[in-house]
All heavy atoms as a GROMACS GRO file, in nm:
protein
  487
    1MET      N    1   1.598  -1.982   3.546
    1MET     CA    2   1.619  -2.093   3.636
    1MET      C    3   1.768  -2.113   3.662
    1MET      O    4   1.806  -2.152   3.771
    1MET     CB    5   1.555  -2.219   3.581
    1MET     CG    6   1.559  -2.331   3.679
    1MET     SD    7   1.412  -2.429   3.672
    1MET     CE    8   1.481  -2.585   3.630
    2THR      N    9   1.850  -2.085   3.563
    2THR     CA   10   1.993  -2.098   3.580
    2THR      C   11   2.042  -2.009   3.692
    2THR      O   12   2.127  -2.048   3.772
    2THR     CB   13   2.066  -2.061   3.448
    2THR    OG1   14   2.016  -2.144   3.345
    2THR    CG2   15   2.214  -2.079   3.461
    3GLU      N   16   1.987  -1.890   3.701
    3GLU     CA   17   2.027  -1.797   3.807
    3GLU      C   18   1.990  -1.852   3.945
    3GLU      O   19   2.064  -1.834   4.040
    3GLU     CB   20   1.964  -1.659   3.785
    3GLU     CG   21   2.020  -1.585   3.666
    3GLU     CD   22   2.169  -1.554   3.679
    3GLU    OE1   23   2.212  -1.510   3.787
    3GLU    OE2   24   2.240  -1.574   3.580
    4LEU      N   25   1.876  -1.917   3.955
    4LEU     CA   26   1.836  -1.974   4.084
    4LEU      C   27   1.926  -2.090   4.122
    4LEU      O   28   1.954  -2.109   4.240
    4LEU     CB   29   1.690  -2.019   4.077
    4LEU     CG   30   1.586  -1.910   4.051
    4LEU    CD1   31   1.446  -1.970   4.050
    4LEU    CD2   32   1.596  -1.798   4.150
    5ASN      N   33   1.972  -2.165   4.025
    5ASN     CA   34   2.061  -2.277   4.053
    5ASN      C   35   2.196  -2.231   4.106
    5ASN      O   36   2.266  -2.307   4.172
    5ASN     CB   37   2.082  -2.363   3.927
    5ASN     CG   38   1.961  -2.447   3.894
    5ASN    OD1   39   1.884  -2.484   3.982
    5ASN    ND2   40   1.943  -2.475   3.767
    6LYS      N   41   2.232  -2.107   4.079
    6LYS     CA   42   2.358  -2.053   4.130
    6LYS      C   43   2.355  -2.030   4.280
    6LYS      O   44   2.458  -2.020   4.343
    6LYS     CB   45   2.392  -1.922   4.058
    6LYS     CG   46   2.425  -1.940   3.912
    6LYS     CD   47   2.455  -1.807   3.847
    6LYS     CE   48   2.484  -1.822   3.699
    6LYS     NZ   49   2.505  -1.692   3.634
    7GLY      N   50   2.235  -2.019   4.336
    7GLY     CA   51   2.221  -2.004   4.480
    7GLY      C   52   2.184  -1.862   4.522
    7GLY      O   53   2.219  -1.765   4.455
    8ALA      N   54   2.116  -1.854   4.635
    8ALA     CA   55   2.070  -1.725   4.686
    8ALA      C   56   2.186  -1.638   4.733
    8ALA      O   57   2.183  -1.516   4.718
    8ALA     CB   58   1.971  -1.748   4.800
    9GLU      N   59   2.288  -1.700   4.790
    9GLU     CA   60   2.400  -1.624   4.844
    9GLU      C   61   2.477  -1.552   4.734
    9GLU      O   62   2.528  -1.442   4.755
    9GLU     CB   63   2.491  -1.714   4.926
    9GLU     CG   64   2.424  -1.760   5.054
    9GLU     CD   65   2.506  -1.860   5.133
    9GLU    OE1   66   2.585  -1.935   5.072
    9GLU    OE2   67   2.490  -1.861   5.256
   10LEU      N   68   2.484  -1.611   4.616
   10LEU     CA   69   2.552  -1.546   4.503
   10LEU      C   70   2.481  -1.417   4.463
   10LEU      O   71   2.543  -1.324   4.414
   10LEU     CB   72   2.559  -1.641   4.384
   10LEU     CG   73   2.634  -1.586   4.263
   10LEU    CD1   74   2.784  -1.591   4.288
   10LEU    CD2   75   2.600  -1.661   4.139
   11HIS      N   76   2.352  -1.411   4.489
   11HIS     CA   77   2.273  -1.292   4.455
   11HIS      C   78   2.266  -1.192   4.570
   11HIS      O   79   2.186  -1.100   4.568
   11HIS     CB   80   2.132  -1.334   4.412
   11HIS     CG   81   2.132  -1.404   4.280
   11HIS    ND1   82   2.141  -1.339   4.160
   11HIS    CD2   83   2.127  -1.536   4.249
   11HIS    CE1   84   2.140  -1.426   4.061
   11HIS    NE2   85   2.132  -1.548   4.114
   12GLY      N   86   2.348  -1.212   4.674
   12GLY     CA   87   2.358  -1.115   4.781
   12GLY      C   88   2.269  -1.140   4.902
   12GLY      O   89   2.262  -1.056   4.990
   13PHE      N   90   2.202  -1.253   4.906
   13PHE     CA   91   2.116  -1.286   5.020
   13PHE      C   92   2.195  -1.366   5.122
   13PHE      O   93   2.282  -1.445   5.087
   13PHE     CB   94   1.994  -1.366   4.974
   13PHE     CG   95   1.910  -1.295   4.872
   13PHE    CD1   96   1.906  -1.339   4.741
   13PHE    CD2   97   1.834  -1.185   4.908
   13PHE    CE1   98   1.829  -1.274   4.646
   13PHE    CE2   99   1.757  -1.118   4.813
   13PHE     CZ  100   1.754  -1.164   4.682
   14SER      N  101   2.163  -1.346   5.249
   14SER     CA  102   2.229  -1.427   5.352
   14SER      C  103   2.151  -1.556   5.369
   14SER      O  104   2.029  -1.556   5.382
   14SER     CB  105   2.236  -1.351   5.485
   14SER     OG  106   2.107  -1.320   5.530
   15GLY      N  107   2.219  -1.667   5.364
   15GLY     CA  108   2.153  -1.797   5.372
   15GLY      C  109   2.120  -1.850   5.234
   15GLY      O  110   2.109  -1.775   5.137
   16ALA      N  111   2.106  -1.980   5.225
   16ALA     CA  112   2.089  -2.046   5.096
   16ALA      C  113   1.943  -2.070   5.058
   16ALA      O  114   1.914  -2.128   4.955
   16ALA     CB  115   2.163  -2.179   5.097
   17ILE      N  116   1.850  -2.027   5.141
   17ILE     CA  117   1.708  -2.054   5.117
   17ILE      C  118   1.650  -1.952   5.018
   17ILE      O  119   1.668  -1.832   5.035
   17ILE     CB  120   1.629  -2.049   5.249
   17ILE    CG1  121   1.683  -2.150   5.348
   17ILE    CG2  122   1.480  -2.070   5.224
   17ILE    CD1  123   1.664  -2.294   5.308
   18TRP      N  124   1.581  -2.003   4.919
   18TRP     CA  125   1.508  -1.917   4.827
   18TRP      C  126   1.368  -1.894   4.882
   18TRP      O  127   1.298  -1.988   4.914
   18TRP     CB  128   1.496  -1.980   4.688
   18TRP     CG  129   1.619  -1.965   4.605
   18TRP    CD1  130   1.702  -2.064   4.566
   18TRP    CD2  131   1.671  -1.844   4.550
   18TRP    NE1  132   1.803  -2.013   4.489
   18TRP    CE2  133   1.787  -1.877   4.478
   18TRP    CE3  134   1.632  -1.711   4.554
   18TRP    CZ2  135   1.863  -1.782   4.410
   18TRP    CZ3  136   1.708  -1.617   4.488
   18TRP    CH2  137   1.822  -1.652   4.417
   19THR      N  138   1.327  -1.770   4.892
   19THR     CA  139   1.190  -1.735   4.929
   19THR      C  140   1.126  -1.665   4.809
   19THR      O  141   1.197  -1.621   4.717
   19THR     CB  142   1.187  -1.640   5.050
   19THR    OG1  143   1.255  -1.519   5.016
   19THR    CG2  144   1.254  -1.705   5.172
   20ARG      N  145   0.997  -1.655   4.810
   20ARG     CA  146   0.929  -1.587   4.699
   20ARG      C  147   0.976  -1.443   4.683
   20ARG      O  148   1.001  -1.400   4.570
   20ARG     CB  149   0.778  -1.594   4.718
   20ARG     CG  150   0.723  -1.732   4.699
   20ARG     CD  151   0.574  -1.734   4.726
   20ARG     NE  152   0.523  -1.870   4.722
   20ARG     CZ  153   0.398  -1.901   4.748
   20ARG    NH1  154   0.312  -1.807   4.780
   20ARG    NH2  155   0.359  -2.026   4.743
   21PRO      N  156   0.988  -1.366   4.792
   21PRO     CA  157   1.038  -1.229   4.775
   21PRO      C  158   1.180  -1.225   4.717
   21PRO      O  159   1.212  -1.137   4.636
   21PRO     CB  160   1.035  -1.171   4.916
   21PRO     CG  161   0.928  -1.249   4.985
   21PRO     CD  162   0.939  -1.388   4.929
   22ARG      N  163   1.264  -1.319   4.755
   22ARG     CA  164   1.400  -1.323   4.700
   22ARG      C  165   1.398  -1.355   4.551
   22ARG      O  166   1.468  -1.292   4.472
   22ARG     CB  167   1.485  -1.428   4.772
   22ARG     CG  168   1.524  -1.387   4.912
   22ARG     CD  169   1.608  -1.495   4.976
   22ARG     NE  170   1.656  -1.454   5.107
   22ARG     CZ  171   1.745  -1.521   5.177
   22ARG    NH1  172   1.796  -1.634   5.130
   22ARG    NH2  173   1.785  -1.477   5.294
   23VAL      N  174   1.318  -1.453   4.514
   23VAL     CA  175   1.306  -1.488   4.372
   23VAL      C  176   1.251  -1.369   4.294
   23VAL      O  177   1.300  -1.336   4.186
   23VAL     CB  178   1.218  -1.613   4.352
   23VAL    CG1  179   1.190  -1.638   4.205
   23VAL    CG2  180   1.281  -1.735   4.417
   24ASN      N  181   1.154  -1.302   4.350
   24ASN     CA  182   1.095  -1.185   4.286
   24ASN      C  183   1.201  -1.075   4.267
   24ASN      O  184   1.204  -1.009   4.163
   24ASN     CB  185   0.978  -1.132   4.367
   24ASN     CG  186   0.894  -1.034   4.289
   24ASN    OD1  187   0.882  -1.043   4.168
   24ASN    ND2  188   0.838  -0.937   4.360
   25GLU      N  189   1.289  -1.056   4.363
   25GLU     CA  190   1.394  -0.956   4.353
   25GLU      C  191   1.490  -0.990   4.240
   25GLU      O  192   1.532  -0.902   4.164
   25GLU     CB  193   1.470  -0.946   4.485
   25GLU     CG  194   1.566  -0.831   4.491
   25GLU     CD  195   1.500  -0.695   4.483
   25GLU    OE1  196   1.388  -0.679   4.533
   25GLU    OE2  197   1.562  -0.604   4.425
   26VAL      N  198   1.525  -1.117   4.225
   26VAL     CA  199   1.613  -1.159   4.116
   26VAL      C  200   1.544  -1.138   3.981
   26VAL      O  201   1.605  -1.088   3.886
   26VAL     CB  202   1.657  -1.307   4.133
   26VAL    CG1  203   1.731  -1.357   4.010
   26VAL    CG2  204   1.743  -1.322   4.257
   27ILE      N  205   1.416  -1.173   3.972
   27ILE     CA  206   1.340  -1.151   3.849
   27ILE      C  207   1.338  -1.002   3.815
   27ILE      O  208   1.360  -0.962   3.700
   27ILE     CB  209   1.196  -1.206   3.862
   27ILE    CG1  210   1.198  -1.358   3.869
   27ILE    CG2  211   1.109  -1.159   3.744
   27ILE    CD1  212   1.063  -1.419   3.905
   28LYS      N  213   1.315  -0.919   3.916
   28LYS     CA  214   1.309  -0.774   3.895
   28LYS      C  215   1.444  -0.720   3.847
   28LYS      O  216   1.451  -0.637   3.757
   28LYS     CB  217   1.267  -0.705   4.024
   28LYS     CG  218   1.243  -0.558   4.011
   28LYS     CD  219   1.192  -0.501   4.141
   28LYS     CE  220   1.167  -0.352   4.130
   28LYS     NZ  221   1.118  -0.298   4.258
   29THR      N  222   1.552  -0.770   3.907
   29THR     CA  223   1.687  -0.725   3.868
   29THR      C  224   1.721  -0.767   3.726
   29THR      O  225   1.773  -0.688   3.648
   29THR     CB  226   1.792  -0.782   3.966
   29THR    OG1  227   1.761  -0.736   4.098
   29THR    CG2  228   1.932  -0.737   3.929
   30LEU      N  229   1.690  -0.891   3.692
   30LEU     CA  230   1.728  -0.944   3.560
   30LEU      C  231   1.637  -0.897   3.447
   30LEU      O  232   1.683  -0.871   3.336
   30LEU     CB  233   1.728  -1.096   3.563
   30LEU     CG  234   1.834  -1.162   3.652
   30LEU    CD1  235   1.814  -1.313   3.655
   30LEU    CD2  236   1.974  -1.128   3.603
   31PHE      N  237   1.507  -0.888   3.474
   31PHE     CA  238   1.411  -0.863   3.367
   31PHE      C  239   1.332  -0.733   3.380
   31PHE      O  240   1.257  -0.697   3.290
   31PHE     CB  241   1.313  -0.981   3.356
   31PHE     CG  242   1.382  -1.112   3.334
   31PHE    CD1  243   1.390  -1.205   3.436
   31PHE    CD2  244   1.441  -1.142   3.212
   31PHE    CE1  245   1.454  -1.326   3.417
   31PHE    CE2  246   1.505  -1.263   3.192
   31PHE     CZ  247   1.513  -1.356   3.296
   32GLY      N  248   1.345  -0.666   3.494
   32GLY     CA  249   1.277  -0.538   3.512
   32GLY      C  250   1.128  -0.549   3.539
   32GLY      O  251   1.056  -0.450   3.522
   33VAL      N  252   1.080  -0.665   3.578
   33VAL     CA  253   0.938  -0.683   3.611
   33VAL      C  254   0.926  -0.738   3.752
   33VAL      O  255   1.016  -0.804   3.802
   33VAL     CB  256   0.865  -0.776   3.512
   33VAL    CG1  257   0.860  -0.715   3.374
   33VAL    CG2  258   0.929  -0.913   3.508
   34SER      N  259   0.814  -0.710   3.816
   34SER     CA  260   0.790  -0.757   3.951
   34SER      C  261   0.654  -0.827   3.957
   34SER      O  262   0.562  -0.790   3.885
   34SER     CB  263   0.790  -0.637   4.046
   34SER     OG  264   0.775  -0.679   4.179
   35TYR      N  265   0.647  -0.929   4.040
   35TYR     CA  266   0.524  -1.009   4.052
   35TYR      C  267   0.477  -1.011   4.197
   35TYR      O  268   0.555  -0.989   4.289
   35TYR     CB  269   0.548  -1.154   4.008
   35TYR     CG  270   0.577  -1.170   3.861
   35TYR    CD1  271   0.708  -1.180   3.815
   35TYR    CD2  272   0.475  -1.176   3.768
   35TYR    CE1  273   0.736  -1.195   3.680
   35TYR    CE2  274   0.501  -1.192   3.633
   35TYR     CZ  275   0.632  -1.201   3.590
   35TYR     OH  276   0.658  -1.216   3.457
   36GLU      N  277   0.351  -1.042   4.216
   36GLU     CA  278   0.298  -1.070   4.350
   36GLU      C  279   0.357  -1.202   4.397
   36GLU      O  280   0.385  -1.290   4.315
   36GLU     CB  281   0.146  -1.082   4.345
   36GLU     CG  282   0.073  -0.953   4.314
   36GLU     CD  283   0.087  -0.852   4.427
   36GLU    OE1  284   0.083  -0.891   4.545
   36GLU    OE2  285   0.104  -0.733   4.395
   37PRO      N  286   0.377  -1.218   4.528
   37PRO     CA  287   0.436  -1.343   4.579
   37PRO      C  288   0.363  -1.470   4.534
   37PRO      O  289   0.427  -1.570   4.502
   37PRO     CB  290   0.429  -1.327   4.731
   37PRO     CG  291   0.433  -1.180   4.752
   37PRO     CD  292   0.358  -1.121   4.635
   38SER      N  293   0.231  -1.465   4.527
   38SER     CA  294   0.158  -1.585   4.483
   38SER      C  295   0.190  -1.618   4.338
   38SER      O  296   0.196  -1.736   4.301
   38SER     CB  297   0.007  -1.565   4.501
   38SER     OG  298  -0.039  -1.459   4.418
   39GLN      N  299   0.211  -1.516   4.256
   39GLN     CA  300   0.245  -1.540   4.116
   39GLN      C  301   0.385  -1.598   4.102
   39GLN      O  302   0.410  -1.682   4.016
   39GLN     CB  303   0.232  -1.411   4.034
   39GLN     CG  304   0.092  -1.355   4.032
   39GLN     CD  305  -0.010  -1.455   3.981
   39GLN    OE1  306   0.013  -1.527   3.885
   39GLN    NE2  307  -0.125  -1.462   4.046
   40VAL      N  308   0.476  -1.554   4.189
   40VAL     CA  309   0.612  -1.610   4.188
   40VAL      C  310   0.604  -1.759   4.220
   40VAL      O  311   0.671  -1.840   4.156
   40VAL     CB  312   0.703  -1.536   4.289
   40VAL    CG1  313   0.837  -1.606   4.302
   40VAL    CG2  314   0.723  -1.392   4.248
   41GLY      N  315   0.519  -1.796   4.315
   41GLY     CA  316   0.501  -1.937   4.348
   41GLY      C  317   0.449  -2.017   4.230
   41GLY      O  318   0.494  -2.129   4.204
   42ARG      N  319   0.358  -1.960   4.156
   42ARG     CA  320   0.304  -2.029   4.037
   42ARG      C  321   0.410  -2.046   3.930
   42ARG      O  322   0.418  -2.149   3.864
   42ARG     CB  323   0.184  -1.952   3.982
   42ARG     CG  324   0.065  -1.960   4.072
   42ARG     CD  325  -0.050  -1.880   4.020
   42ARG     NE  326  -0.150  -1.868   4.125
   42ARG     CZ  327  -0.272  -1.828   4.105
   42ARG    NH1  328  -0.312  -1.795   3.984
   42ARG    NH2  329  -0.357  -1.819   4.205
   43ILE      N  330   0.492  -1.942   3.911
   43ILE     CA  331   0.600  -1.951   3.813
   43ILE      C  332   0.698  -2.062   3.852
   43ILE      O  333   0.738  -2.142   3.769
   43ILE     CB  334   0.674  -1.816   3.802
   43ILE    CG1  335   0.583  -1.711   3.739
   43ILE    CG2  336   0.804  -1.830   3.722
   43ILE    CD1  337   0.635  -1.569   3.749
   44LEU      N  338   0.734  -2.066   3.981
   44LEU     CA  339   0.827  -2.168   4.028
   44LEU      C  340   0.769  -2.308   4.012
   44LEU      O  341   0.840  -2.402   3.977
   44LEU     CB  342   0.865  -2.143   4.174
   44LEU     CG  343   0.949  -2.017   4.198
   44LEU    CD1  344   0.968  -1.995   4.347
   44LEU    CD2  345   1.082  -2.027   4.126
   45THR      N  346   0.641  -2.323   4.036
   45THR     CA  347   0.575  -2.453   4.019
   45THR      C  348   0.582  -2.497   3.872
   45THR      O  349   0.610  -2.613   3.843
   45THR     CB  350   0.429  -2.447   4.066
   45THR    OG1  351   0.428  -2.413   4.204
   45THR    CG2  352   0.358  -2.579   4.045
   46LYS      N  353   0.559  -2.404   3.781
   46LYS     CA  354   0.567  -2.437   3.638
   46LYS      C  355   0.708  -2.477   3.597
   46LYS      O  356   0.726  -2.551   3.501
   46LYS     CB  357   0.518  -2.321   3.553
   46LYS     CG  358   0.368  -2.303   3.559
   46LYS     CD  359   0.320  -2.194   3.467
   46LYS     CE  360   0.168  -2.186   3.476
   46LYS     NZ  361   0.113  -2.094   3.377
   47LEU      N  362   0.807  -2.426   3.670
   47LEU     CA  363   0.947  -2.462   3.642
   47LEU      C  364   0.990  -2.587   3.718
   47LEU      O  365   1.107  -2.622   3.719
   47LEU     CB  366   1.039  -2.345   3.679
   47LEU     CG  367   1.024  -2.219   3.597
   47LEU    CD1  368   1.108  -2.106   3.656
   47LEU    CD2  369   1.064  -2.246   3.452
   48SER      N  370   0.894  -2.652   3.784
   48SER     CA  371   0.917  -2.774   3.863
   48SER      C  372   1.004  -2.750   3.987
   48SER      O  373   1.072  -2.841   4.033
   48SER     CB  374   0.978  -2.885   3.776
   48SER     OG  375   0.890  -2.919   3.673
   49TRP      N  376   1.001  -2.629   4.038
   49TRP     CA  377   1.068  -2.601   4.165
   49TRP      C  378   0.968  -2.627   4.276
   49TRP      O  379   0.853  -2.585   4.269
   49TRP     CB  380   1.116  -2.456   4.170
   49TRP     CG  381   1.251  -2.439   4.113
   49TRP    CD1  382   1.289  -2.465   3.985
   49TRP    CD2  383   1.366  -2.393   4.181
   49TRP    NE1  384   1.420  -2.436   3.969
   49TRP    CE2  385   1.471  -2.392   4.087
   49TRP    CE3  386   1.392  -2.351   4.310
   49TRP    CZ2  387   1.599  -2.350   4.121
   49TRP    CZ3  388   1.520  -2.310   4.343
   49TRP    CH2  389   1.622  -2.312   4.249
   50ARG      N  390   1.012  -2.693   4.380
   50ARG     CA  391   0.925  -2.724   4.494
   50ARG      C  392   0.965  -2.644   4.616
   50ARG      O  393   1.080  -2.603   4.630
   50ARG     CB  394   0.935  -2.874   4.526
   50ARG     CG  395   0.893  -2.963   4.411
   50ARG     CD  396   0.744  -2.950   4.384
   50ARG     NE  397   0.706  -3.028   4.267
   50ARG     CZ  398   0.642  -2.976   4.164
   50ARG    NH1  399   0.608  -2.852   4.162
   50ARG    NH2  400   0.611  -3.051   4.062
   51ARG      N  401   0.871  -2.626   4.703
   51ARG     CA  402   0.895  -2.552   4.826
   51ARG      C  403   1.001  -2.623   4.910
   51ARG      O  404   1.000  -2.745   4.922
   51ARG     CB  405   0.765  -2.542   4.905
   51ARG     CG  406   0.773  -2.451   5.024
   51ARG     CD  407   0.638  -2.437   5.084
   51ARG     NE  408   0.604  -2.558   5.155
   51ARG     CZ  409   0.513  -2.566   5.250
   51ARG    NH1  410   0.442  -2.462   5.280
   51ARG    NH2  411   0.489  -2.679   5.311
   52GLN      N  412   1.090  -2.546   4.968
   52GLN     CA  413   1.194  -2.603   5.054
   52GLN      C  414   1.136  -2.620   5.194
   52GLN      O  415   1.082  -2.527   5.252
   52GLN     CB  416   1.315  -2.512   5.058
   52GLN     CG  417   1.381  -2.498   4.924
   52GLN     CD  418   1.488  -2.391   4.924
   52GLN    OE1  419   1.479  -2.294   4.997
   52GLN    NE2  420   1.590  -2.411   4.842
   53LYS      N  421   1.147  -2.741   5.244
   53LYS     CA  422   1.095  -2.768   5.377
   53LYS      C  423   1.212  -2.803   5.470
   53LYS      O  424   1.303  -2.875   5.431
   53LYS     CB  425   1.000  -2.889   5.373
   53LYS     CG  426   0.877  -2.866   5.290
   53LYS     CD  427   0.790  -2.990   5.288
   53LYS     CE  428   0.672  -2.970   5.194
   53LYS     NZ  429   0.590  -3.090   5.186
   54PRO      N  430   1.209  -2.750   5.591
   54PRO     CA  431   1.317  -2.784   5.685
   54PRO      C  432   1.313  -2.932   5.719
   54PRO      O  433   1.206  -2.994   5.729
   54PRO     CB  434   1.286  -2.701   5.810
   54PRO     CG  435   1.166  -2.621   5.780
   54PRO     CD  436   1.112  -2.660   5.647
   55GLN      N  437   1.430  -2.991   5.737
   55GLN     CA  438   1.437  -3.131   5.773
   55GLN      C  439   1.405  -3.144   5.922
   55GLN      O  440   1.442  -3.060   6.003
   55GLN     CB  441   1.575  -3.188   5.746
   55GLN     CG  442   1.606  -3.197   5.600
   55GLN     CD  443   1.743  -3.258   5.577
   55GLN    OE1  444   1.825  -3.267   5.668
   55GLN    NE2  445   1.768  -3.300   5.455
   56ARG      N  446   1.334  -3.251   5.954
   56ARG     CA  447   1.302  -3.277   6.094
   56ARG      C  448   1.424  -3.330   6.166
   56ARG      O  449   1.499  -3.412   6.112
   56ARG     CB  450   1.190  -3.378   6.106
   56ARG     CG  451   1.058  -3.322   6.062
   56ARG     CD  452   0.950  -3.424   6.090
   56ARG     NE  453   0.823  -3.355   6.099
   56ARG     CZ  454   0.717  -3.405   6.153
   56ARG    NH1  455   0.719  -3.528   6.203
   56ARG    NH2  456   0.605  -3.339   6.159
   57LYS      N  457   1.443  -3.284   6.288
   57LYS     CA  458   1.552  -3.333   6.368
   57LYS      C  459   1.497  -3.441   6.462
   57LYS      O  460   1.390  -3.427   6.521
   57LYS     CB  461   1.614  -3.221   6.451
   57LYS     CG  462   1.682  -3.117   6.364
   57LYS     CD  463   1.747  -3.011   6.448
   57LYS     CE  464   1.814  -2.908   6.360
   57LYS     NZ  465   1.878  -2.806   6.439
   58VAL      N  466   1.573  -3.547   6.475
   58VAL     CA  467   1.532  -3.656   6.563
   58VAL      C  468   1.562  -3.617   6.707
   58VAL      O  469   1.672  -3.577   6.741
   58VAL     CB  470   1.608  -3.787   6.527
   58VAL    CG1  471   1.569  -3.899   6.622
   58VAL    CG2  472   1.582  -3.824   6.383
   59SER      N  473   1.460  -3.623   6.790
   59SER     CA  474   1.481  -3.592   6.932
   59SER      C  475   1.499  -3.723   7.009
   59SER      O  476   1.430  -3.820   6.986
   59SER     CB  477   1.363  -3.514   6.990
   59SER     OG  478   1.245  -3.589   6.977
   60GLN      N  479   1.596  -3.721   7.096
   60GLN     CA  480   1.624  -3.842   7.174
   60GLN      C  481   1.610  -3.815   7.322
   60GLN      O  482   1.633  -3.713   7.372
   60GLN     CB  483   1.764  -3.893   7.146
   60GLN     CG  484   1.777  -3.940   7.003
   60GLN     CD  485   1.918  -3.995   6.976
   60GLN    OE1  486   2.006  -3.990   7.060
   60GLN    NE2  487   1.935  -4.048   6.858
   0.00000   0.00000   0.00000
């Protein structure tokens, strides 16, 4: 989780958004194991990480 707190850009990704494939790539690099995207989501949920949702823009 500490690695995720450092940000996606530090791990070589463009943009600050964490996606399941990006998290999976970091897990694979650090620990040598790979997971299905749905399993990555379950791991993140257990770590109390929530899905990032875009903020709504107010239209005038």
